[in-house]
C-alpha positions in Angstrom: 98.3 14.8 172.9 95.1 14.8 174.9 91.9 12.8 174.5 91.0 9.5 172.9 93.4 7.6 170.7 92.1 7.0 167.1 92.3 3.6 165.5 92.1 2.9 161.8 90.0 -0.2 161.4 89.1 -0.4 157.7 90.0 0.8 154.2 87.9 1.2 151.1 89.3 2.3 147.7 88.2 2.7 144.1 91.4 3.7 142.2 93.0 3.2 138.8 95.3 0.6 140.3 92.8 -1.5 142.2 89.5 -1.6 144.1 89.4 -2.5 147.8 92.3 -2.6 150.2 94.0 -5.7 149.0 93.8 -4.7 145.3 95.1 -1.2 146.1 98.1 -2.7 147.9 98.8 -5.1 145.1 98.6 -2.2 142.6 101.0 -0.2 144.8 103.5 -3.0 144.9 103.3 -3.8 141.2 105.0 -0.4 140.6 103.2 -0.2 137.2 101.5 3.0 136.0 97.8 3.0 135.1 98.1 6.2 133.1 97.1 6.1 129.4 95.6 8.2 126.6 92.2 9.5 127.6 89.2 7.9 125.9 86.3 9.4 127.9 86.3 12.4 125.6 88.4 13.8 122.7 91.5 15.3 124.4 92.9 16.5 121.0 92.3 20.3 121.7 94.6 20.2 124.8 98.3 20.0 125.2 98.0 17.2 127.7 96.0 14.1 126.5 96.8 11.5 129.2 95.1 10.6 132.5 94.6 7.8 135.0 91.1 6.5 134.4 89.2 3.8 136.3 88.0 1.6 133.5 86.8 -1.4 135.6 84.3 0.4 137.9 80.7 -0.5 137.2 78.3 1.2 139.7 75.7 -1.5 139.1 78.2 -4.1 140.6 77.9 -2.3 144.0 74.7 -0.3 144.0 71.1 -1.1 143.1 70.0 0.3 139.8 67.9 3.2 141.2 70.6 4.3 143.6 73.3 4.2 140.9 71.1 6.3 138.5 70.6 9.0 141.2 74.3 9.5 142.0 76.8 11.1 139.7 80.3 9.5 139.4 81.7 11.6 142.2 79.2 10.4 144.7 79.2 6.8 143.3 82.9 6.6 144.0 82.5 7.9 147.5 79.6 5.7 148.5 81.2 2.5 147.1 84.6 3.2 148.8 82.8 4.0 152.1 80.9 0.7 151.8 84.2 -1.1 151.2 85.7 0.5 154.3 82.8 -0.3 156.5 82.9 -3.9 155.3 86.6 -4.1 155.8 86.1 -2.9 159.4 83.3 -5.5 160.0 80.9 -2.7 161.0 77.9 -4.8 160.1 78.8 -7.3 162.8 79.3 -4.5 165.4 76.8 -1.8 164.6 77.8 1.8 165.3 75.6 4.2 167.2 74.3 6.3 164.2 74.2 9.5 166.2 77.8 9.0 167.3 79.3 8.2 163.9 80.2 11.0 161.4 81.4 11.4 157.8 84.2 13.7 156.6 84.9 13.7 152.9 87.2 16.0 150.9 87.0 16.8 147.2 88.6 19.6 145.2 85.9 19.8 142.5 82.9 17.8 143.8 80.3 17.3 141.1 81.7 19.9 138.7 82.3 17.3 135.9 78.6 16.2 136.1 77.6 19.9 136.0 79.6 20.2 132.9 77.9 17.3 131.3 74.5 18.6 132.2 75.3 22.1 130.8 76.1 20.4 127.5 72.7 18.6 127.7 71.0 22.0 128.4 72.6 23.6 125.4 71.7 20.7 123.1 68.1 20.0 124.4 67.1 22.8 126.7 65.9 22.4 130.2 64.1 19.1 129.5 67.5 17.6 128.8 68.8 18.3 132.2 68.8 15.6 135.0 66.6 16.4 137.9 69.5 15.4 140.2 71.7 18.2 139.0 71.1 20.5 142.0 71.9 17.8 144.5 74.9 16.3 142.7 77.2 19.3 142.1 77.6 20.7 145.6 80.8 19.8 147.5 79.0 18.1 150.4 77.1 15.7 148.2 79.5 12.8 148.8 79.4 13.2 152.6 75.6 13.5 152.5 75.2 10.4 150.2 77.5 8.3 152.3 75.6 9.3 155.5 72.3 8.3 153.8 73.8 5.1 152.5 75.2 4.1 155.9 72.4 5.5 158.0 74.8 7.8 160.0 73.5 10.8 161.9 76.6 12.4 163.3 78.2 15.3 161.5 78.5 14.9 157.7 81.2 17.4 156.5 82.5 18.1 153.0 85.5 20.3 152.4 87.0 21.6 149.1 90.6 22.3 150.2 92.0 21.5 146.8 94.5 18.7 146.7 94.8 18.7 150.5 91.1 18.0 151.1 91.2 14.2 151.5 93.9 14.5 154.2 92.1 17.4 155.8 88.9 15.3 156.0 90.8 12.4 157.7 92.6 14.8 160.1 89.4 16.6 161.1 87.5 13.3 161.6 90.4 12.1 163.8 90.2 15.2 165.9 86.4 14.9 166.3 87.0 11.4 167.7 89.8 12.5 169.9 87.7 15.2 171.5 84.6 13.1 172.0 82.4 14.7 169.3 81.9 11.3 167.7 83.0 7.8 168.5 83.6 6.7 164.9 83.8 8.1 161.4 84.2 7.4 157.7 86.7 9.8 156.3 88.5 10.3 153.0 88.3 11.8 149.6 86.6 11.4 146.3 87.3 12.9 142.9 85.8 12.5 139.4 87.4 15.3 137.3 87.7 13.6 133.8 85.5 15.8 131.7 86.6 18.0 128.8 86.3 21.5 130.3 87.3 20.4 133.8 90.4 18.6 132.5 91.1 21.3 130.0 91.1 24.1 132.7 94.2 22.4 134.3 95.8 21.7 130.9 95.5 25.3 129.8 97.4 26.7 132.8 100.3 24.4 132.0 100.4 22.2 135.1 99.8 18.8 133.4 102.3 16.5 131.8 102.5 16.7 128.0 104.3 13.3 127.7 101.5 12.1 125.4 103.7 9.8 123.4 104.6 7.7 126.5 101.6 7.8 128.9 102.9 5.1 131.2 105.9 7.3 132.2 104.1 10.7 132.2 103.7 10.8 136.0 107.3 10.6 137.4 107.7 11.9 140.9 111.1 13.2 141.8 112.5 12.4 138.4 114.7 15.1 136.9 112.6 15.0 133.7 109.2 15.4 135.3 107.1 17.9 133.4 103.8 18.2 135.3 101.2 16.1 137.1 98.8 13.6 135.5 95.1 14.0 136.4 93.4 10.9 137.8 90.2 9.9 139.5 89.3 7.8 142.5 88.2 7.6 146.1 89.6 6.2 149.3 88.0 6.0 152.7 89.2 5.0 156.2 87.0 3.9 159.1 88.3 5.6 162.2 87.2 4.6 165.8 88.0 5.4 169.4 90.8 3.0 170.2 89.2 1.7 173.4 85.9 1.0 171.7 87.6 -0.7 168.8 89.5 -2.9 171.2 86.3 -3.7 173.1 84.6 -5.0 170.1 87.6 -7.0 169.0 88.3 -5.0 165.9 91.4 -5.5 163.8 93.3 -2.3 164.3 95.5 -1.5 161.2 97.2 1.6 162.6 96.7 4.7 164.8 95.9 8.1 163.3 98.1 9.9 165.7 98.5 13.4 164.4 97.2 16.1 162.1 98.5 19.5 161.1 97.4 22.1 158.5 98.7 25.4 157.3 98.4 27.9 154.4 101.2 29.4 152.3 99.4 32.7 151.8 101.6 33.1 148.8 100.1 32.2 145.4 97.1 30.2 144.1 99.2 27.7 142.0 102.8 28.1 143.1 104.0 26.8 146.4 106.1 28.9 148.8 109.5 28.0 147.5 111.2 27.7 150.9 108.5 25.3 152.2 108.1 27.1 155.5 104.3 26.9 155.7 104.3 23.3 154.5 106.9 22.5 157.2 104.6 24.1 159.8 101.8 21.6 158.9 104.2 18.7 159.4 105.5 20.2 162.6 102.0 20.6 163.8 101.1 17.0 163.0 104.2 15.8 164.9 103.3 17.9 167.9 99.7 16.7 167.7 100.9 13.1 167.8 103.4 13.5 170.6 106.2 12.2 168.3 109.3 13.8 167.0 110.9 13.8 163.6 113.2 11.0 164.8 110.2 8.7 165.2 109.2 9.0 161.5 110.5 6.0 159.6 108.7 6.6 156.3 107.2 9.5 154.3 104.5 9.1 151.6 105.1 12.4 149.9 102.6 14.5 148.0 105.1 14.3 145.1 102.8 15.6 142.4 105.5 15.2 139.6 105.9 19.0 139.2 109.2 20.8 139.4 108.3 23.6 141.8 106.1 21.6 144.2 108.6 18.7 144.8 111.5 21.1 145.5 109.3 23.0 147.9 108.2 19.8 149.6 111.8 18.7 150.0 112.6 22.0 151.7 109.6 21.5 154.0 110.7 18.0 155.0 114.2 19.2 155.8 112.8 22.1 157.9 110.4 19.8 159.8 112.5 16.6 160.2 115.9 18.2 160.4 118.9 15.9 159.8 116.5 12.9 159.7 115.1 14.1 156.4 118.2 13.0 154.4 117.9 9.4 155.5 114.2 8.6 156.1 112.7 6.5 153.2 110.4 8.5 151.0 108.1 7.4 148.1 105.8 9.3 145.8 103.1 6.9 144.7 101.3 9.2 142.2 103.4 7.7 139.5 101.0 4.7 139.7 97.6 6.4 139.7 98.2 10.0 138.8 96.9 12.9 140.8 93.3 12.4 141.9 93.2 16.0 143.3 91.2 15.9 146.6 91.2 12.1 146.7 95.0 11.8 146.6 95.6 12.5 150.2 93.1 9.8 151.2 94.5 7.3 148.8 98.0 8.0 150.1 96.9 7.8 153.7 95.4 4.4 152.9 98.6 3.2 151.3 100.6 4.5 154.3 98.4 2.5 156.7 98.9 -0.6 154.5 102.6 -0.1 154.5 102.8 0.0 158.3 100.5 -2.9 158.8 102.3 -5.1 156.2 105.9 -4.2 156.9 106.7 -3.1 153.4 107.2 0.4 152.0 106.1 1.1 148.4 108.4 2.4 145.7 108.2 5.4 143.4 107.1 4.4 139.9 108.9 5.9 136.9 111.9 7.2 138.9 114.5 6.9 136.1 116.9 9.7 137.1 116.5 11.2 140.5 116.6 14.9 140.7 119.6 15.4 143.0 118.3 18.8 144.1 115.6 16.9 146.1 118.2 15.6 148.6 115.9 13.0 150.0 116.2 9.2 150.3 113.7 8.3 147.6 112.7 4.7 147.2 112.6 3.5 143.6 111.4 0.0 144.5 109.4 -1.4 147.4 111.5 -2.1 150.5 110.8 -4.3 153.6 110.7 -2.1 156.8 108.8 -1.9 160.0 108.8 1.8 161.0 107.2 3.0 164.2 105.4 5.9 162.5 105.0 7.4 159.1 104.1 10.8 157.6 101.7 11.4 154.7 101.7 14.9 153.2 99.3 16.7 150.9 99.9 20.2 149.5 97.3 21.8 147.2 96.4 24.8 145.1 95.9 27.9 147.1 98.8 27.0 149.3 96.7 24.6 151.4 98.8 22.1 153.3 97.9 19.1 155.4 100.0 16.4 157.1 99.0 13.2 158.8 101.1 11.2 161.3 100.2 7.5 161.3 101.6 5.2 163.9 102.1 1.5 163.8 99.3 -0.3 165.7 
């Protein structure tokens, strides 16, 4: 590992289980699912009718009225989570050099749901029914651009759309930019707002979503033998990352170190993972090598654990390949049972939870784990467990065979 060390100094989150770092952590420890029947639109035409909605997010509570109106939900979630992260890091008390601070944000779908809404308005009322903000809302880089504008940052502003790995990709790429001296600090994470009829229905129609409509709270059940698909969610999480020496110099509270990042591609199938997990394992191995640590140093894994049969078995294979004998005993949890799968935001939410676990000496459990699928062969935590590991791994594996892994080290 060469270059600057990277400190995590702040967390912002807007999720179905809580807003802000403390509320996110409380929601994770409550081990209670936020999934319920969708009421944003009529889900009756689809085989899946449940999701993890954020019902207590009011943009006007965080943004002035004009700003809130100009942003779609995707960008609103990103801007508010970024503000929370900057506040958590006390950036207002130690201003950044705007030209040396960047923004990296991942999202699988960007403003597609808003585009869907505006298409309906166009069909109903013609061009006069369409919002003038449509063109600037739907592109994938809108969140990064809006966060940069909101925070007054003039370093790189990068949006990626690497499916369900995009939030982790953004964090890893931002960390590398700091390590190699491109920037001194960054806001990095993911945002997703996919709960619109056609956007949701596209996933339902290819059979990847849970159809446990009669019991929404148990629909997302990572590693459970009866899991039947993922549950779509929405949300955003952002980390503030800084050069370690500069964070120390300003007296920052350092939550953890972003020590390693690795990525790979299955080159196999758009929706099914490579069964043996070889490419996913390569991402983990690369992250370990990037961090200067070995598999023996990993004391916790926050797994991608999407609650789908094929993906979780492939992920288990990947962890065995990358961690070796250690894989059978290292504590693993899948936290999507709590807040569903927020696609591109998931990796960022899970990175935030992993940082909190390391800084608070407590590992989260796996909600809705009633009957462990023994084929997984991993030490899955059903309930939170006190522990103080040296380092942790957070994995994200997405459609297209896009894989990302983060190694996060105790501060």
